[in-house]
N, C-alpha and C positions, 0 to 999 in steps of 0.2 A: 696565360692559358694557351695550351698547345693547339695547333691547327687541327681541325677535324680531319679524320682519315678519309682518303679517297676510297673509291669502291674496291680497287685491287688491294689496297692495304687492309681494308676491313676483312676481305676474304682470307688474306694471309694470316691475320690474327685469329680468325675463327678456326681455320685449319690447324693452326698451332695448338689451340686449346683442345680441339678434338683429338689430335694426335697424342697430346700429353695424357688425356683421359684414357685413350686406348691403351697406353703403356701401363696404366694402373689396373691392378687386378680387382679393384673395389667395385667397378661398374660391370654389371653382368650382361647387359644387352649389347653384345658386340655387333650383332646384326645391325641395329639402329645406328651405332657409331660408324660402321663401315659405309652404310648407305648415305649418311650425312656427309661423310668425307667425299664420297663419290659425287654427290650433288654439288658441293661447293667447288670441287675441282672442275665440274662441268660448266658452272656458270661464270667461269673466268672469261668465256667468250660466248657470243650469241649462237654461233653455229654449233658449238659443242653442247650448249644448253638445249637447243632444239633437238639434237640427236638424242640426248638423254631423255627428253620429254617423250619422244615417240618410241624409243627402243627399251629404255630401262624402267621408266616410271610405271608403265602398265604392268610390269612383272613384280612390283614391290608387294611385300606381304603386309597388308593393312594392320593386322593385330600386333606385329612386331615393330612397326614403324614408330619413331619418336621425332619430335621437332626439336630444334636447337634449344628452345626454352624449357624442354623437359629434362635437359641435362643440368648438372649443378654449376651453371655459369651465371651468377648474379648480374654481371655487366650486360650480357646479351639479353637477359630477361628484362632488364631495365630498358634497353634500347628498343626491344620489340614492343613492349607495352606503351612506351611513349609514342611510337609511330602508330600503334593501333588506336590510341586515344585520338590522335590527330585525324585519322581516317574516320573514326566514329563520330567526331564532332562536325564533320562536313555535312551540309545540307544535301549534297549528292555524293555518294549514293544513299545516305541516311541508313547506314548499316544496321544500327540497333533500334531504329524507329519502331518496328513491329513489336518488339518486347517492351519498349518504353510506353507505347500507347496501351498495351494490354495491362501493364502494371498500373498505369494511371487510371484506366477504366475500372479496375478492381478496387482501387482505393476510393474512387468517387462513389462507387456503389455501397461501400461500407459506411455505416453510420456510427461506428465506434472507433476507438484507437485501432490502428492497423499496424501489424508487425509483419514485415517481410524479411526473408533471408536470402542472400545471394551466395551461392556456392562458387568458389573460385572467382571472387569478385574483381580481381585485377585492379585496374585504376579507377573503378567505380564511376565510369562515365555514364552508364545506364542510370545510376542513382542520381547523379548530378542533373541529368535531363529530366527525370521524373520530378525532382524537387522544384526545378525551375518552372515546370508546367503547373505545379501546385501553387507556387508563389504567384503566378500570373492570375489565378482565379481566387487568390486569398482563401485557400482551403483552410477551414478552422477546426479540423479534427487532427489529433496527434498521429503522426506517421513515423514509425520507427523502422529504419532500414539497416539490417545487420549484414555486414560483409565478412565472409569467412574465406581466408586465404592464408596459407602457411608461410608465404614469402614476405620477408621483411622489406624487400625491395618494393613490392607492389603496395605495401602499406604506406611507404613514403610517397610513392607516386599518387596514390589515392588521396592522401591528405593535401598534396600540392594541387591536385586536380579539383578538389572541392573548395579551394581557397576563394574562388570567385563568389561562391554562395555562403562563405563562412559566417558573415554577419547574421545570417538567417537560420543557422543550424547550430546544434550542439553536437560535437564529435567526442566520442569516448573510445579510447584504444585500450583493449583488454587482451592480455596474453591468452587467457583461457576463459571463455564465457560459459556460464551455466545458468540454470533457471533462478538460482538464488541471487547471483550477481545481477542478472537481468532485472529481477524484481526490485532490487535495491536502486538500480539506475532509474527505473521507471517511476518508483515512488517519489524520488526527489526531482524528477525532470518535469519542467513546465513548458518547455519549448514545443511548438507544434511540429518541428522537423528535427528528428534525432537520428544520428548515424553512429553505429557501433561497429568497430573493426576488431576482429579477433583472429587467432591462429589455430582454432580448434581443428582436430583431425575430423574430417567430414564423415569418416566411417565409424566414429565413436559418438556422434551427436546424440544418439538415442540414450546414451548413458548420462547426458548432461541436461536433457530437456524432457518435459512430459509429453504425452500423446496429444496431438493436435494443438500444441502450444502456439503455433504460428499460423497466421492467416494465409500466408503464401511462402513457398520456397521456390526459387527459380534459379536458373543458370543460363549463361549466355556464352555460346561458342566455347563450351567447356567439356561437354560429355564425350566428344570424340577423342579427348586425351586419355580416357579410361579404357582399359581392356574389357572384354566381354563379361568376365566375372565381376569386376568392379562396377560396371554399368548396372548389372542386376542388383548388386548389393546396395548401391546408392538409391535405386528406385524404391526398394523395400524400406530403407531407413527414412527417407523423406516422406514416403507414403504414410508412415506412422506419425510423423511429427507435424505435418501440414494439412490444413483444411483444403488447400488447393495447390497444385503444382503447375508451373509453366516451364517448359523446356524449349530453348531456342538454340538452334545449331544449324550447320550447313548440310547440304546434300551434294553428292558428287555431280559435278557439272563440268564437262570437258571444255565447253565454250568459255567458262570462267577463267581458264588459264590465260586467255588473252588480256583482259583487264588486270588480272593479278600480276602478270608479267610487266605490264606497263607501269603499274603503281609501284611495284616492289623492286624493279631492276636496279635502281640506284642504292637500294637498301637491302643488301643480301640477307641479313638476319630476318627481315620482314618478308622477303620473297620466299625464304625457307618456310616460314610460318604459314603463308598463304597456300603455297603449292602442296606442302606436306599435309596440311589440314584437308585440302581438297581430296588428296589421295586416301586419307583415312576416313572420309565421310562414307555413309551408306548411300546407295542409289535411291531414287524416288520410289521405285517399286518395292525395295526392301523396307523402306520406312512406312509405306502404305500397308504392307503386310504386317509389320510389327505393331502398328497403331491403328489397325483396321476398326477397332471398336471405340476409338477416341476421335476427338475433334482435331484434325491436323490441317494446317494451312501452309501452302508453299508460296514463297515469294521469289518468283523466277528471276527477276531482275537482280536480286541480291544473292541468289543461290542459297537461300536459307529456308528453314521451316520453323513453325511454332506449334507445339502440342500442349493442350490443356488437360490436366487430370484433376479431380477424379473422373 
């Protein structure tokens, strides 16, 4: 097995991939490519990174910005998600705890089979934590958690990540899930804890499922990856399909750059995800304005917020 790449070698490989993609005419968002190249050049040293953070970062166009994992690089997608799971598993800062606790609360309140859907489910660490909490109390109603993610890489990571609780769950991997396939799975399924992973197009879900088919649709640190038009579209779609919606994401927090830099410095692919996500987030006042009629909670220590609908 080859030795792990050091930080400088990782940056060199990432820049090579970005430059090769830049030469291709197939990728349209040249702005995002250029800004990622500039970022990875800047983080070669701490002084140039600090200069970039104070001079270049504030001027970046949020709507045009992409993170490394938004580009077609399966390897970096894998590396980022593995590091993200590692961070999410830690008791401090308990990054996804607010969402895990909310899903758990909704499941406990339900007296029937509970079906929840995660958009952009990634490595399914949220689901692993929810199921562990249910196992601890010997919850005896069936809970079905469906992860929707188009990435084959994240499907593999999710299955590996769920291995710890594999004896207590049934996992179904489906290329394209619809209500007929879901009904068939549930008809034959007797396990209390069921996980279904699929690759459906999230913008086509209304064609595959009936109105209010799901008890809950939720997403974690996901919505900021969508542009304004797609944000509106997904809100309308899931509003039709779910009885309740929970949105969990970050808000722009300049102070968060400090712990993000400390955590991510040795892992440039993860530092990119942290910093660029922060730059793409809305500010608190923008979120309060957007969700003024809804229940929004801010978690200042985490730099995240949670919104419940309807």
